[in-house]
C-alpha positions in Angstrom: 19.2 -12.0 -18.4 20.1 -15.8 -17.9 17.2 -17.1 -16.2 19.7 -18.6 -13.5 19.9 -15.4 -12.2 17.0 -14.7 -9.9 16.7 -14.4 -6.4 15.2 -17.4 -5.7 18.6 -18.9 -6.5 20.3 -16.2 -4.7 18.4 -17.5 -1.5 19.1 -20.8 -2.3 23.0 -20.5 -2.5 22.6 -18.4 0.6 20.9 -21.4 2.5 23.4 -23.8 1.1 26.3 -21.5 2.8 27.7 -20.3 -0.7 27.6 -16.4 0.1 30.1 -15.4 -2.0 28.1 -17.0 -5.2 25.1 -15.3 -3.6 26.8 -12.0 -3.5 28.2 -12.2 -7.3 24.7 -13.2 -8.5 23.1 -10.2 -6.5 25.9 -8.0 -8.1 24.4 -9.5 -11.4 20.9 -8.6 -10.3 21.2 -5.2 -9.3 19.0 -3.4 -12.1 16.0 -5.4 -11.4 13.2 -3.6 -10.2 12.5 -5.4 -7.2 14.6 -3.3 -5.0 13.4 -4.2 -1.8 14.2 -7.7 -2.3 17.6 -7.3 -3.4 18.5 -5.0 -0.4 16.8 -7.8 1.7 19.3 -10.5 0.2 22.3 -8.2 0.1 21.8 -8.0 3.8 21.9 -11.4 4.3 25.3 -12.0 2.6 26.5 -9.2 4.9 25.4 -10.8 8.1 26.9 -14.0 6.9 30.4 -12.1 6.9 29.2 -10.5 10.5 29.0 -7.1 8.8 26.0 -6.2 10.9 26.2 -2.2 10.2 25.8 -3.1 6.7 23.5 -5.6 6.9 21.2 -3.5 9.3 21.3 -1.0 6.7 20.3 -2.9 4.0 17.3 -4.5 5.5 16.4 -0.9 6.4 16.4 -0.1 2.5 14.2 -3.5 1.9 11.7 -2.1 4.4 11.8 1.5 2.8 10.8 0.0 -0.6 8.3 -2.5 0.9 6.8 -1.2 4.5 4.5 -4.0 4.2 6.4 -7.0 3.7 6.7 -8.8 7.1 9.4 -11.0 6.2 12.0 -8.1 5.5 10.5 -5.9 8.8 10.9 -9.2 10.9 14.5 -9.5 9.5 15.0 -6.1 10.3 13.8 -6.3 13.8 15.9 -9.6 14.3 19.3 -7.8 12.9 18.5 -4.5 15.6 17.9 -7.1 18.4 21.9 -9.1 17.2 22.9 -5.6 17.5 21.8 -4.7 20.7 23.0 -7.8 22.2 26.4 -7.4 20.6 26.7 -4.0 21.8 25.8 -5.2 25.5 28.9 -7.6 25.1 31.4 -4.9 24.1 30.3 -2.5 27.2 33.1 -2.3 29.4 32.6 -3.8 33.0 31.7 -0.9 35.5 33.3 0.3 38.6 31.5 -0.9 41.6 32.0 0.8 45.3 33.2 4.5 45.3 34.8 4.6 42.1 31.2 3.7 40.4 30.5 7.7 41.7 33.7 9.0 39.9 35.6 9.5 43.2 39.5 8.6 43.1 40.2 5.1 44.3 43.0 6.2 46.1 41.0 8.3 48.4 38.6 5.9 49.0 39.7 2.4 48.9 42.6 0.4 50.0 43.4 -0.6 46.2 41.8 -0.1 43.1 41.1 -3.9 42.9 38.6 -3.5 45.7 36.5 -0.7 43.8 36.9 -2.5 40.7 36.4 -6.0 41.9 39.6 -7.4 40.9 39.4 -5.8 37.5 42.5 -3.3 38.3 
């Protein structure tokens, strides 16, 4: 294999913002015996694309291959924190007042906007 194809070079490409080049190089390194490193770096590629699920999956595999590697476990933890924050952002706003109890707004409020805090 060409000496320019290495995990160190992939990391350098990622640091330089060259995500596509890093991904292409990783594909060429797919048969490398260091599966943990491969999945860790592929996870970074996916994070750069905004693909949290794939990033999480690959970070998890990196930890499975090398559970003692604190770099991998810390990275997986950071992805999980990011996922939780994204989940909170995408949660719908909750109703307040009588509607929060599952009651029909028309029966208990003068308008739905009273229950929904202006969301209706």
